[in-house]
VMD Tcl script that draws the C-alpha trace (Angstrom):
set ca {
  {-29.31 -10.69 3.98}
  {-27.34 -8.45 6.31}
  {-26.03 -9.89 9.52}
  {-27.10 -8.26 12.76}
  {-23.51 -7.60 13.83}
  {-21.26 -4.59 13.76}
  {-19.15 -4.50 10.58}
  {-15.38 -4.27 10.78}
  {-12.62 -4.16 8.18}
  {-9.07 -5.21 8.99}
  {-6.45 -4.04 6.52}
  {-3.68 -6.66 6.54}
  {-0.23 -6.41 4.95}
  {0.69 -9.75 3.41}
  {4.41 -9.05 3.23}
  {6.75 -9.19 0.22}
  {5.81 -12.58 -1.21}
  {7.23 -15.32 0.99}
  {4.17 -16.60 2.89}
  {6.28 -17.01 6.03}
  {6.83 -13.24 6.14}
  {3.27 -12.31 7.10}
  {2.94 -11.24 10.74}
  {1.36 -13.44 13.41}
  {-1.30 -10.76 13.89}
  {-2.05 -10.87 10.18}
  {-2.54 -14.64 10.31}
  {-4.92 -14.26 13.28}
  {-6.98 -11.76 11.32}
  {-7.25 -14.15 8.37}
  {-8.33 -17.01 10.63}
  {-11.17 -14.89 12.01}
  {-12.33 -13.49 8.67}
  {-15.80 -13.98 7.24}
  {-14.75 -12.53 3.90}
  {-11.31 -11.74 2.43}
  {-10.71 -9.36 -0.45}
  {-7.20 -9.97 -1.76}
  {-4.75 -8.44 -4.22}
  {-2.83 -9.91 -7.17}
  {0.57 -9.81 -5.47}
  {-0.31 -11.73 -2.32}
  {0.92 -15.30 -2.03}
  {-2.10 -17.58 -2.50}
  {-0.77 -19.88 0.23}
  {-1.94 -17.26 2.73}
  {-5.55 -18.04 1.81}
  {-5.09 -21.42 3.53}
  {-5.41 -19.56 6.84}
  {-8.89 -18.39 5.87}
  {-11.78 -20.53 7.19}
  {-13.26 -22.78 4.49}
  {-16.69 -21.25 4.91}
  {-15.38 -17.68 4.45}
  {-15.85 -15.89 1.15}
  {-12.78 -15.08 -0.94}
  {-12.87 -12.24 -3.47}
  {-10.02 -11.45 -5.87}
  {-9.73 -7.71 -6.47}
  {-6.23 -7.63 -7.92}
  {-4.94 -4.85 -10.12}
  {-2.00 -5.39 -12.46}
  {-0.73 -3.22 -15.26}
  {-3.08 -3.65 -18.23}
  {-5.19 -6.20 -16.36}
  {-7.33 -4.33 -13.85}
  {-10.19 -6.53 -12.70}
  {-11.65 -3.66 -10.65}
  {-11.07 0.05 -10.38}
  {-10.05 1.45 -7.01}
  {-13.52 2.93 -6.57}
  {-15.08 -0.46 -7.24}
  {-12.75 -2.10 -4.73}
  {-13.71 0.46 -2.10}
  {-17.38 -0.22 -2.70}
  {-16.89 -3.99 -2.55}
  {-15.09 -3.74 0.79}
  {-17.93 -1.73 2.32}
  {-20.64 -3.92 0.81}
  {-19.06 -7.12 2.12}
  {-18.31 -5.65 5.54}
  {-21.99 -4.85 5.98}
  {-23.01 -8.26 4.65}
  {-20.54 -10.49 6.51}
  {-19.42 -8.38 9.46}
  {-15.74 -9.26 9.75}
  {-13.93 -8.42 6.52}
  {-10.21 -8.60 5.81}
  {-8.58 -6.58 3.06}
  {-5.35 -8.43 2.23}
  {-2.73 -6.35 0.42}
  {0.83 -7.12 -0.67}
  {3.75 -5.70 1.30}
  {2.63 -3.01 3.72}
  {-0.73 -1.42 2.89}
  {0.45 2.08 3.81}
  {3.53 2.06 1.56}
  {2.31 2.72 -1.98}
  {-0.59 0.37 -1.29}
  {-3.44 2.92 -1.30}
  {-4.35 1.60 2.12}
  {-5.00 5.06 3.55}
  {-7.46 5.81 0.73}
  {-9.36 2.62 1.47}
  {-9.46 3.33 5.20}
  {-10.81 6.84 4.59}
  {-13.58 5.50 2.39}
  {-14.51 2.66 4.74}
  {-14.62 4.88 7.82}
  {-16.88 7.36 6.01}
  {-19.60 4.69 6.40}
  {-19.03 4.44 10.14}
  {-17.32 1.06 9.82}
  {-14.69 0.16 12.40}
  {-11.23 -0.39 10.94}
  {-7.92 -1.85 12.03}
  {-4.56 -1.85 10.27}
  {-2.11 -4.75 10.58}
  {1.21 -3.64 9.15}
  {3.07 -5.88 6.75}
  {6.77 -6.22 6.02}
  {7.40 -3.87 3.12}
  {9.00 -5.32 0.01}
  {11.11 -2.17 -0.17}
  {13.06 -3.41 2.84}
  {12.58 -7.17 2.86}
  {13.45 -7.87 -0.77}
  {16.90 -6.20 -0.69}
  {17.52 -7.84 2.70}
  {16.76 -11.26 1.25}
  {19.72 -10.72 -1.07}
  {21.92 -9.48 1.76}
  {21.69 -5.83 0.70}
  {21.64 -3.51 3.75}
  {19.84 -0.30 2.85}
  {21.94 1.50 5.44}
  {25.42 0.69 6.66}
  {27.76 2.73 8.78}
  {30.33 4.47 6.59}
  {28.48 3.59 3.39}
  {24.91 4.89 3.51}
  {23.33 7.15 6.12}
  {19.78 7.02 4.74}
  {17.55 5.57 2.09}
  {14.75 6.77 -0.16}
  {11.75 4.65 -1.09}
  {10.12 6.10 -4.19}
  {7.35 5.07 -6.53}
  {8.65 4.99 -10.07}
  {5.33 5.97 -11.58}
  {2.97 8.63 -10.25}
  {-0.81 8.73 -10.65}
  {-0.20 10.82 -13.77}
  {1.90 7.92 -15.16}
  {5.02 10.09 -15.00}
  {8.36 9.55 -13.32}
  {8.33 10.91 -9.77}
  {10.21 14.18 -9.32}
  {11.68 12.70 -6.16}
  {13.88 10.48 -8.35}
  {15.69 13.62 -9.50}
  {16.26 14.70 -5.91}
  {17.36 11.23 -4.79}
  {19.87 11.00 -7.63}
  {21.67 14.02 -6.21}
  {22.06 12.48 -2.76}
  {24.42 9.83 -1.39}
  {21.48 7.83 -0.02}
  {20.46 4.36 -1.09}
  {17.53 4.63 -3.51}
  {14.81 1.98 -3.66}
  {12.30 2.38 -6.47}
  {9.03 0.45 -6.57}
  {6.87 0.12 -9.68}
  {9.67 1.58 -11.74}
  {10.49 -0.98 -14.41}
  {8.51 0.80 -17.14}
  {10.44 3.96 -16.30}
  {13.88 2.35 -16.04}
  {15.37 4.11 -19.11}
  {14.27 7.45 -17.66}
  {15.67 6.54 -14.24}
  {19.00 5.60 -15.77}
  {19.07 8.87 -17.69}
  {18.44 10.88 -14.51}
  {21.24 9.19 -12.58}
  {23.65 9.61 -15.47}
  {22.78 13.30 -15.56}
  {24.13 13.55 -12.01}
  {27.32 11.60 -12.81}
  {26.15 8.37 -11.19}
  {26.95 6.03 -14.09}
  {29.15 3.77 -11.96}
  {26.79 3.43 -9.00}
  {25.98 -0.25 -8.25}
  {22.44 -1.22 -9.15}
  {20.38 -4.33 -8.52}
  {16.98 -5.30 -9.85}
  {15.11 -8.02 -7.99}
  {12.02 -9.53 -9.61}
  {9.46 -11.52 -7.59}
  {11.56 -11.01 -4.48}
  {11.44 -13.59 -1.64}
  {9.45 -16.03 -3.78}
  {10.38 -19.24 -5.57}
  {10.35 -17.30 -8.86}
  {12.85 -14.69 -7.71}
  {15.32 -13.39 -10.30}
  {18.02 -10.80 -9.87}
  {20.24 -8.83 -12.18}
  {23.17 -6.72 -11.00}
  {25.31 -4.10 -12.66}
  {25.75 -0.36 -12.57}
  {23.57 2.51 -13.75}
  {25.58 2.40 -16.95}
  {24.96 -1.32 -17.58}
  {21.64 -2.14 -15.92}
  {19.49 -1.72 -19.05}
  {21.63 -4.31 -20.80}
  {21.35 -6.61 -17.80}
  {17.56 -6.30 -17.80}
  {17.40 -7.15 -21.49}
  {19.73 -10.12 -21.15}
  {17.95 -11.47 -18.07}
  {14.47 -10.65 -19.35}
  {13.63 -8.98 -16.06}
  {10.26 -7.31 -15.62}
  {7.55 -6.36 -13.17}
  {6.98 -6.85 -10.33}
  {10.50 -5.86 -9.42}
  {12.40 -3.59 -7.07}
  {15.25 -1.36 -8.19}
  {18.04 -0.76 -5.65}
  {20.64 1.90 -6.43}
  {23.58 2.61 -4.17}
  {26.97 1.50 -2.89}
  {25.27 -0.80 -0.36}
  {24.49 -3.23 -3.18}
  {28.16 -4.28 -3.15}
  {27.98 -4.86 0.61}
  {25.98 -8.03 0.02}
  {28.13 -11.12 0.50}
  {26.03 -12.78 -2.21}
  {26.77 -10.05 -4.75}
  {30.24 -8.81 -3.81}
  {32.13 -11.29 -5.99}
  {30.10 -10.23 -9.02}
  {31.05 -6.60 -8.50}
  {34.67 -7.62 -8.10}
  {34.33 -9.26 -11.49}
  {32.74 -6.10 -12.90}
  {35.72 -4.12 -11.66}
  {38.08 -6.53 -13.40}
  {36.17 -6.69 -16.67}
  {34.72 -3.17 -16.57}
  {31.48 -4.63 -17.86}
  {28.11 -5.82 -16.58}
  {27.79 -9.15 -14.85}
  {24.63 -11.15 -14.28}
  {23.86 -13.19 -11.20}
  {21.41 -15.63 -12.74}
}
mol new
graphics top color blue
foreach p $ca { graphics top sphere $p radius 0.5 }
foreach p [lrange $ca 0 end-1] q [lrange $ca 1 end] { graphics top cylinder $p $q radius 0.2 }
display resetview
């Protein structure tokens, strides 16, 4: 039975993984929700803010384990907004940074449904910061790129080739399956010695990190058994982290890779 109220969908960014990193506005939206459709990468602790009587729907998508297609998710959001009135779409990180949030908003609004977007703290920024890595620093890095490692065609983004030619910090999301290709690209542009960090499950209790250089990072990943979800950070700023600096000093001494954990 449809409720006789105006439907609304609030798109909420859950942040990078630590439940404390959701915004206050995001928490308020969850507390007022009648139904919440949530992704695989959100911290389940955030669902404690949702009223007990509200409906919770898991619509997560992970590599090789898609519970719903994007079209099915879009349809579910609209269906539940009409049925319950106040729907929240909870997405990891920030919904407008490689989160397909804009696609969902376009679809929802095509039905005349009111929408609101509550930004989340992007993992592309928060995860390096949690390890003390500044994406920009005066005299070290004047800019940074945030790139998806895998395009909709399942290929490496061409922007990686452009980024490898710059002096900017490069942050690559969803790139672990393409890491050998990424390494090859950076080596092509004589970046073999550029510091590189890979942070898996950043800001969570299961966080793991491996550090090295472009030349050694594949070995580090194999030794540390690092995998998705993870963020790849490439650039001199990695050595600016007080947490990581001593490991790079050791690399310089040994001229070999060094693992943090």
